[in-house]
N, C-alpha and C positions, 0 to 999 in steps of 0.2 A: 696462072703463071707466078713464078717465084722471083724474088730479087736475086741479083748476082753481086758478088763482092768485087768491086771495081777499083777501090781506092782506100788507102790508109793514110790518115792525116797525122802528122807528127809535129808537135811543138818543139822548138829548139832555139838556141841562141844564135847559131850561125848556119842558116839554111844551105848556103853554097858549099861549105865544108862538109856538112853531114850528108848532103846529096851526093857529093863526090865519093865519100866513103861507101855509101850504099850502092852507087853505080858500080864501083869496083867489086863489091861483094856479090852482086846479083847479075853482073853483065848488062846492066840497064844503061840508058842514056838520058840526058836531060831533055825533056819534052817541052817545058815551059818555064820561064822565069819572069816574075812580075812583082814589084813592090814587096820585097822581103819574103816571097813565096817561091819555092822551086819544086817543080813536079818532075819525077823521073819515071820511066817505064821501059818495058821490053821493046827492043828494036824489032823483034820478030812479029810483034802485033801492034803496028803503029796506029791502027784504028781504035785500039783500046776499048773503052766502054761502049762504043758504037757498034762493036762486032756482036753478032748473035752468038749466044752460047758462052761457055766459060772463057775467061781471059786472065792473063797474069795481071794482078792488081798494080796500079800505079801507087807510088809513095809521094805524098806532098808534104814538104817541110816548110813550116811557117815560123817566122821569127816571133818570139814572145819575150817579154821583159823578165819574167821569173824563171829561175832555174829549177831543175829536177830535184825533188827532195825525198821521195820515197820509192820503193820498189814499184815497177810497172805493174798495172793490173792486167794489161794486155801486152803480149810480146810476140815477136817474129821468131819462127823456127825456120832454119835453113837446112837443106840437105845437099851435101857435096855430090856432084854428078860425074866428075871425072878424076877423083882422087879419094883416098880414104879420109875418115874423120880427122885423124891426127894431122895429116898433111894440110887439110883445110883449116883446122884451128891455127896451125903455124902461119899459114898464109894470111888469115884474118888478123892475127896478132901483128904481123908485119905491116898491115894496112892501118893499124892504129887502134884495134880492139884491145881489150884487156880482160883477164879472167875476172869473173864476178861471183861473189858469194851471196846467194839468196836463201841460204839455209839447206842446200842440198846435202845429202848424207855421204856422198862420195862414191857410191856404187851405181850411179845412174848410167844409162846408155848414151846420154847426151852430155855435151860440154856447155856450160853457161858462160857467156862472154858479155861484155858491155861495149857499145859503140863509143866513139870519141866523146859523146856528151853524156855517157853513163846509162843509156837505155839498154836494158838487158835483152839478150836474145840467145837462142840455143842453137847449137850445131848438133844435128841428129846423126846417128850412125848412117853410113853411106847406104843409099838406096836410090836407084835410078827411077825417075818418074815414068 
């Protein structure tokens, strides 16, 4: 038996605000809030990690005192499912994302953005799961 990816932990300054941003990006909902930690996940799979087989991972946002200082070594990629990449980038910018420069050459098939706390993520070209 192998492990399955069930959760991504993200350090941040404001767990509630960042969780709200990512809920809007992913169509997730808040599943738990406790002592500076907010966990969000898919409403389609409320049993999450207790479900057999693959599950959409939850994201857990934990308050930490230090700020982000360098490029992420791990980042999230998202795929728009009901609109094209350009429309999705515009939607995410409207939610509070911003364009990010991480040294890309400009001819990539993805768009690099940063969430409201500066964590880089990519919007890939449209492809339905």
